[in-house]
N, C-alpha and C positions, 0 to 999 in steps of 0.2 A: 557662293552660299552665303547668306547673311542673315542677321537677326536685328530686332529692335532691342538694344540695351540703353534705353534713355537715360538709365540712372547711372551709367558709369562715372560721370564726373562728381557724383553726390554720394558715393560710397567710400568706404575706408580703402586705402591703398592695399592693405592685407587682403579684403575681400575682392577688390578688383582684380589682383594678381591670381586668386582661385579661381574666379570666374573666366577669365581669359584663358587660362591653362585648360578649363573644361571645354570651352568652346574650340580653342584650337585642336584638341584632340579629336573633336568631331567633325573637323573640317569647315567650321565657320571662319570665314575670312573678311567679312564686312560687318562693321557694326554702325548702326544709325542711333547717334546719341544726341542729347539735348545740351547744345553748346553754351546756351545762354538760359537763364531763369530769372524772372523778375519777383522782387519781394513786396514789402510794404503790406504784410497782411495782420488785419486787426487782431488784438490779442485774445478778444472774445471768439473770434473765428478760429484762432489756433487751438482753443482749448474747447471746441464744441464737442461734448460727450458722445454724440451720435455720430456726427459727420466729420469730425477732424477739421483740419485746416484747408482741405480740398486742394491743396497745392503743394508743390515741392516747397520745402522748408528745413533750413534756410536756402535761400536762393543765392544767385551768383553775387548780388548785393542789394540795397534796397533804396538806391538813390536813382533819379531819373538820368542824370548825366553820369559818364564815367567818373569814378573816383578811385581813390587808393585802394579800397577793398575790391573793385572789380580788377585792378591791377594784380593784386595778390591771387585772385581767383583765375585769372588767365595763365598765372605761372604754374597754378596747380593743375590746370588743363593741359599744360605742356606735359607734365607728368603722366598724366593719363594717356595722351598720345605716344609718349615714349614706351610705355608698357604694351600698347597695340602694336606699335611698329616692331617692337622687338619680337613679335610672335609672327611677323609675317602678315599682319592684318592691315585694314585700312578702315578710316571712319568717314561716315557722313555726318557733318556738323550742321545741325538744325540751329538756326539763329533766332527764330522766332516762332509763335505759336498763335493760330487762329482761336484756340481754346484757352480757357483760364488756367488750366491746371498747372502750367509753368509759370504764369503771370501773363506773358504774351501780350497780344494786341489789346486786349480789355485793360490790362494793367497801364500799358502805354497811354491808353485813352484816360485812365483815371488820374494819370500824373499830368496829362495835358489839362485836364479840368481843375485839379487842385493847385497846379502851379504853372498858369499860363504866362507869367511873367519870367520864369526861370530861363536862362538861356545857357545853352552848354559851351559857347564861346567859340563856335566854329562855324563856317558857312556851308551848309549842305543844300544850298539852293538848286546846284544841279542835278540833284537826285530826289528832291521832295516833289510831291504830287498833289494837286488841288482838284477842283471841279472843272477846270478850263486848261486846255492845252496851253503850255507856256510859250510856244512859237506862234500859233495861229490865233490864239484866244477862243477857239471854239469849245463849246460846252463838251464835257465828256460823257455825261450822263445821257442815256436815252431817254425820249419822252415817257417811255411805258416803264420806267425803272422801278423796282422794288423800293417801296418807300420804308426807311428804316422806322421801327416802332410803331407801324401803322395800327397794331392792336396792342400795344403795350400798357400795362398799368403803372410803370415805373418811369418812362420817358415820353417826351412829347414827340408826335410823328414829325419826320423830316430829317435834314441834315443839320440844322441848327447853324449858327453862325461860325465860320471856319471849319464845317463839318465836326463841330463839337456835339455831344449828346447832352440834351436839356432834361434835367430830372423833373419830374412832377413834384415829388417831396425830397427826401435825402438821396444824393448821389451815392451810389454803391454798385459794385460789380455783382450780378445776379449770379450767385452761385447754385447751380441747378439741384443739387442734392439737397440743400437746405429748404428749398423754397417748394411750395404747392405747384405740381406740375401744370395744374389748370391755368396758372398765372404765366405760363409760357416763358420761363427763365431762359430756355435755350435760345429761343427766338431773340431775346434781349442780348443776351451774350453774342450771338452771331452778329446782330445789328452794331453791336459796340465796335466789333472787329471790322466790320464793314466800312464805317466810318473812318477807321485808322488809315484806309487806303487814300483819303483824301485830307486827313487832318495833319498839317505840316508840322504842328508842334509835337505831336505824338512821334511823328517820324524823325524829327530832330532828335529827341530822346533817343529811338532806337539807333540812328547812325553814330551818335556819340559812343554808344555802348558796344556796338558791333565792330566799330574801328578798332578799338582796344583790343579785341580779341583776334580779329583778322590780321592786324600788323603784328602781333606778337607771335602768330603761329604760321603765317603765310609760307614760310620755308620748310614747314614740317613734312618730312616724309610720310607720316602716319596719315595724312588727310587724303582722301579720295576727292571728296566734294564739299563745297559749301551749299547750304540749303536756304532759300529765302525764308521758309517757315514750314510748320507742320500745318498742312491741310489748309492752306489759305484757299477761301472759297469766294467765287464772284456770282453775284446773284443777277437775276434777269434786269438787263438794262445798265448794269455796272461794268460791261465788258471794256469800254474806252478806259475808265478809270483804272481797272484792274491791269488791263495790258501795259499801260504806261507805268504803273508801279513795278510789273515785273521788269520792263525794259530798264528803268532808272536803278532799280535795286541790283540787277545783274551788272549793270555798268559800275555802281558803287563798288562791288566786290571785285570785279575784273580790274578797275583801277587800282585797288590795293594789292591784289593777287591775281596776276594774269596767267599763273602757272598751274591752278587747280581747276576743276571742274565746277560747274553751277548748274543747280537744278531748282524747280520751283517747291517740290514737296507735294504736289497736288494728289487729290484722291481720284483724278481721272475725270473722263467725260461722264458726267451723272445724269445725262439725259435718258438713258435706259431706266432709270429710277424715277425721275421727277420732270421729264420734259425740258422746257427751258429755264426751269426754275433757277438751277444753279450749274455752273461749270459748262454751259452748252457752248461756250467758245474756247473749249480746251485746246483745239487744234492752234487757234490764233496765238492763244498764250505762249504756246511753245515755239511759236514761228518767230522767234527771236534771236539774233546773233549771240547774245551772252547766254542763252540757255542751251546746254550742251546735250541734255538728254531728258526723256519724259519719265514721269512716275505716275503709278496710280495705286489704290488702295481697294481691298475687297472686305465687306463686313456683312456676312449673308444674315446673322441673327439682327444686327442692328437695323439693317435695312429690310427687315420683315421677309426675307427669302426662307428663313429657316427657323423651325421650332425644336429646341433641343429635346423636347419631351417625346418626339416621334421616334419610334423603334428604327433601328438602323436599316430594316429592310422595308419600311414603310413606302408606300406609294403615294402617300399625301401631297397635299399642295405644298407644304412647308416641310417635307421630308429631307433628309440629307441628300437623296437621288436627284431631288428636284433643285436643291441648292447647288449640287455640283453642275447640273445642266446650265442653271443661270449664270453661274460663275464662269463656266466655259463661254457662254455667248458674251458676257460682260468683257472678258478677256479679249475676245475678237475684236470688239469695238475699239478698244484702246490700241490693239496691234494695228488697226487701219490707219489710225493718227501717225503712229511711228513710221509706217511704210511711206505715207504720203510726206513726211517731212524729212525722210531718210535720216533719223535720229534713233538711236537705241532708247530702250524703254525699260524700267525696273519695277516690279510689282513688290513695293517695299512695305506693305502692311497687309496682313490677312490673319485671321484667327478663328477659332472656334472653342466653344465651351467643352468642358468635359461631359462625359456621357450623361445625358439627362440633366445637364447643368448641375450636376452634383456638387456639393460644398467641399466635402473633405479633400485634402491634397493627394491621398491614395487612391482617389476614385479612378476608374479606367478612362482612357482617352481613345478609345476605339475608333469612333466617329472622327475625332480631330485627326488621328493618323491618316484615316482614308482621305479626309479634305486635303491634308498637307500634301499626300501623294498626288493628287490631281493637280494642285498648283505646280509642284515640283516637275510634273511631266509636261506641263504646258512651258516650263522653261526649257525643257530638254527639246521640246518638238519645233519651237520657234525662234529662230536665229534672231529676231528683233528683241526678244526678252533677254537683256544682258545680264540680269541678276534677280535675286529675291531675297526679301528680308521678312522672315516670320514675325509675328507679334505674339509674345514677347519673352525675352529672357528674364527669368525670376531667378535661376541658378539656386544658390544655397540659401537664397532668402525664403521666408515663410511668412504666412498671416500669423497673427497672434492666435487665432483660434480657427475653427471650421465654420465659422458662420458667415463667411464672405462679406465682413463688415467693411467700412471705409477705413482708410488709413489715419493713423494718429501719430502724433509725434513720439519719436523715440522707436518706432517699429522698423522692421526692415523694409527697404523698398523691394518691390518684387516687379512682375512685368506690368502690372496692371497699375495705371497712374493713381494719385491719391483721391481722385474725385469717383473713381470707379470701384465696383465690389471687388474686394481684393481676393485673387484666385481665379477671376472670370476666364482670362485668357493666358495666363502664366504658364511657362515651361520650366519645371523645376529640374534640378541636376539629379535627381532619381526617376524621372520619366524615361525609364530605360528603353520602351519600345519606340517612343517619340524619338529620342536621342540616337537610336539605332537606324531609325528611317532617315533622320537628317544626314547621318554619316554616309549612309549608302547612296544618296542621292548627292552628297556633297562631292564624292569621289568622281561622279560622272560630270556633275555641273561645273565643278571647278577645272576640269581638262578640257572643256569645250574650247575650240581654236576660233 
């Protein structure tokens, strides 16, 4: 039994200990945490009155290459792992992010644009990926590949020189909450991250930073696995680039630390939602020696399977019952891949809003509890499902009000990342019914042989 407690490295040691004690008491043994976050947030964005910084702040450090500040952060991360290990828990260490809320790939792309001549002083050529295969010279993009920024108002279509994003006007990471959704900021953000997979300068910055953290912590018994990133996604025709990126990143980690597991951090085979648009090569990506297990995520509301406004007993198209049916079907698709590869699989993200998507933290979570039970039952019933991490642990943290606003500087971190409405998917320390449910299933899941 596990949870996503991504904020563990970014809360006070006192709060961390409190949260871990609560989780331990309820049988939670696995924590998925954000092991790196990237800074460089403009001051105007930090202080945006409505949307806040949209990012973890302060992050691990704000320099593209490893520096003294990152080494200090790595030492503090060891303290976090000491607390986790001391309670018999293990951590999944997420090293990168497809999305902007921790900095991640969009931030590395921005650094590559702003500082193309900066070098980190190390040769990472054995691990970097471009648009051609390093041994055969063959093109890695399929002829029908998704063209980045094909309909963007911010960036020119295509890959640009060395897979750089070329801005139409000012170069900036498109933070979706701040911008008009009709301008498709999410698409721009995803395409920035897509170019990361073939931009060697952005990858150099990542390898420089990840190396410090991995080398510092590679012998720590509190680690279960390193993860390439949070939800790295491959679009149509990018499978060749993406698979080589997976292979080389896994090798990078295993060369530094051969004693811990490695996973991709994938959402899963998304073809049941969008055909061959994204992650349709999911099985191939995991058919790599350095990848030890598969992962997938389930988001009924985000994927338009579920409408929180429907009554719990509704038979409508987007009712809870309909979402549960689609969830079970989606789980079976992912399990087929695990069986074919003979590798275990983890459902490491899933969540549901409070009843009727109500905002106050004391609102009931009856639908959520029923949905959680569905996923937990799947873990009990399928031996390939080796673990489960619900999204997400807020614990003692609280939004500043009941308006489900965005996160602002100085507020508690909760389960919802800074760019999302605060309280959407969070599990609090006084969600008694949810915690009792988690504990009852933990007693069964943790004892499966």
